[in-house]
N, C-alpha and C positions, 0 to 999 in steps of 0.2 A: 371393490372389497377393501377393507383396511389392510395395508401392507404390513408384512413382518417388520420387526425393529431393524433387522439387518438391511432390508430393502430401503427403509427410510434413511439409514446412514449412508447408503450408496447414493441416494438421490441428493442428499445434502452435499456429499463429496462432489457429485457432478456439478452442482451449483457453484461450489468453490472453484472448481476447475474452469468453469466458464468465466468467472471473475478474473482468475489468474491469466487466462488467455487474453482477455480484453485489456487487462492492465499491462501485460507485456507488450502487446501491439501498440497501445497508446504511448508507452515509454519509448518504444523504438521509433515511432513517428516523431515524437518530440526531439529525440536525439538526432535523427536524420535532418530535421529542419534546422537544428542548431549547427550541424556540420555544413549544410548547404549554405547557410547564411555566412559562416566563416569563409567558405570557399569563394562565394560571390564577392565578399569584401576584399579578399586577398587578390582575386583576379582584377578587380577594379584598380587596385593600387599597384599592381605588378608592372614592371618596365615593359617597354615595347619589345616585340619579337620573342624568340625562344633561345634556349641554351644549346650550344653545340659543344660537344666534348671530344677532344682528340688526344690520342696517346702516342707519343713517340718514345720508343724504348721504355724507360722507366718513369718518364715524366708525363704529366697530364696537363693539358692546356684547355682553357675555357674561352668560348667566344659567344658574343651576343649576335644571334642570327636574325636579320630583319629582311623580310620579303617585301618587295615593292615593284609593281609593274613587271611581274614575272622575273624579277631579278632578285638574287639573294646576296645580301651584303653581310659580311662578318666583321665584327669588331673584337679585337683581342681584349680580354678582361684580365687585369692585373690582380695581384694579391690583395691590394687595397679595395678591390671591388667585390670582396667576399660576400657582402650583403646582397648585392645585385645577383651574384651567382646563385645564392640560396633562393632568392625570389624567383628567378627564372626556372630553377629546378622544380620548385614548388608549383609554379605556373603550369609547366608541362604535365606534372602529375595530376593537378586538379582538373585540367582540361579533359584528360582521359577519364578521370573518376566521376566528374559531375554528372554526365548523362546516365551512368549506371546507378548512382544514388537517386537521381530523380525518378528513374524507372522503378526502383525498389520502393521509394516513397509512395508513388502512385498506386502500386500494387497493395501496399499496406493500408492506404487510405480507402481503397476500393473494398478491401476485406473488412475493415472496421465499419464501413457503411453498411455492408451486406450482412455482417455477423450480428444478428439480433436474436438473442435467446428468448426475448419476451414473446416472439411469435410462437415459439414452441409452448411456452407457459400458457398463452392465451387459449390454445386448443383445449387444454384440460379445464381451465377456469371457466370457459364458456359453456361447458356441459352442465346438464341438470344434476342435482344432487343424487338422484336415483341412478343415473348412469355413472357418476363418479364412484359410487359404491361398488361397481363391477370392474373398475379399472385401477390398475396400479401404474401411476404415471412414472415416466423414466427419470424425472427429477422433480424436486419440490419447487413449486412456483412461489413467488413472493406472497401470494394470497394464502397458500398453504402454510408457509413458514409463520406468517403473522397469526394465523388461526391456531396453530399448535402452541405458539408462544403465549397467546392470550388465554387459551383454555387450560394451560398447565396449572395443576394444583400441587401445592407443597406446603409443608409446615415451616413457618417463619422462625427465625432465631428467637429463643425464649430468654436468653441471658440479658440481664440488666435492662429491663424494659423502662426503668426510670430514667435512663440516659437518652431515650428517644424523645427529644424535645424540639427539634427543628423541622418544621413542615415544609415540604418541597412543593413545587408547582404541580407535581403529579398527585399530591395529596398524602404521600406517605411520610412517616416521621423518620429522621436520621439522627445520628449521634453527635455531629459536630457541624460548625459553621462551614468548614472546608468541604465536608460531604454534601452540605446543602448547596454550595456553589457548584460542585461537580455535578450533582444530580440535575440542577436546573440548566446547566450548560448542555448536558446530554439531552435533556428534554427539548431544547431548541434545535436539535438535529433529528427530531423524530420522523422526518421524511424518509430517513433510511436507517436510523438507529432506534432500538428499544433497549431499555435497561430494567433490571430488577434489583432491588436492594436486599442484600443479605439472603440471597437465594441459596439453598443448601447445595453442597457439592460433595459427592462421595470420593474419597481418596484413600489410597493405601498408606497407612501410617503404622510403622513397626509390625508389618505383616498382617494388619487387620484393616478392614474397611471401616473408616470413620468419616463423620460428616464435619466439614468446615463451612464457614459462611463468608465467602468473598464479599467485600464491601459492595461491589457492583458486578453483576453479570450482564454483559452487553451483547446484543444481537445485531448484526448487520443484516437487515432483511433483504438486501439486494444480493448478498453473496452467501448468506447462511452461516457466516463466520461468527463464532462466539469468542469473546475476549473477556478476561477477568481483570478487574481493576482493584488494587489494594492501595489504600492511602494510609500512610503512617504519620499520624499527627503529633506524636510526642517523642521524636527521636532524640531529644535532649535528656530523656529519662532512660538511664542505662538498662534498667530491667525491662522496660517496654521495648527498647531497641533490640535487645537480645531475643525477646519473644517474636518480634517481627521478622528478624533474620531467620529464625527457626521456621516460621511459617512459609517464608519464601523458599527455603530449602525443601520443605514438604511439597510445594508445587513442582519444583524441579525434579524431585524424586519420582513424580508422577508424569513426567514428560511435558509439563507446562512451564515454559521458560520466559523470563523477562525479555521484552523486545519482540516476542512472537505472539503468544496467546495470553500474555500477562503484562499488564501495565502497572508500574509502581511509581507512586509519588510520595513525597515525604516533606516534613517541615519541622521546625523547632519553634519555640516561643518567640525567638528574636528573628527568625527567618521564615515567615509564612510563605506558602506556595503562591506563585504568581498566576493570575488567570490566563495570561498569554501562553504559559507553559501547558496549562490544561487544554487550551484550545488547540495548540499544536499537536498534542497527543491524541486528542479526539479525531483529528483529521487523518490519523494513521489507521484508524479502525476500519 
């Protein structure tokens, strides 16, 4: 049976949490690999033996301790050997730390390999439509998210239709060459991203619900995350710039913040936006 709106919101949230868990684990794995690479490099370059520290009264003495044929030989280290002292101290620390980090890395890699939310999604997606009508899934699968996105009906922005002159690869018309570039670059990521141009968004403005039209509303079909993208193409026009700043403040007043669920790009006549900047921002969605 069709789920209530609140249930759908919970299922989307579950999907986002899955993404966050996976992202955190992958970042931790990446970080551990970097640390272990640094440790291995330091151990390869470290001096022979270990560090022995002795304290007599208020003075501290450092020795390089080398074991050979069940014998232990100590060499006194002078002040000018500070670099070696530091290397030997690090070496002792890294030798103890390395097996623990390797164990942690193995556990995380095992978890990442076993953690596959698609298996859960496939259970619902494999059912017949008749059976799906009787079930409320615990979270929205990629198939469901795409279906809802595709079937959504809304009234497009009716203002200044004469400015819609640039045709995108998706077939819709946009208002500027920069928006055309942005739309086509998003289109090239359609394996996991979908976008809608000037899709209406209801926000609280001066205590009343009003509709604005973000340049792009972007859906990550893997995570269920929605991001809004506003491009300011005439920031050298003071009046335009003031209006754009006001629009950004409206987003923030409604809990939609730049760097989180809102991407902002801008340009002037003499400083057009660079496509590599657009690409970098798309990768964050």
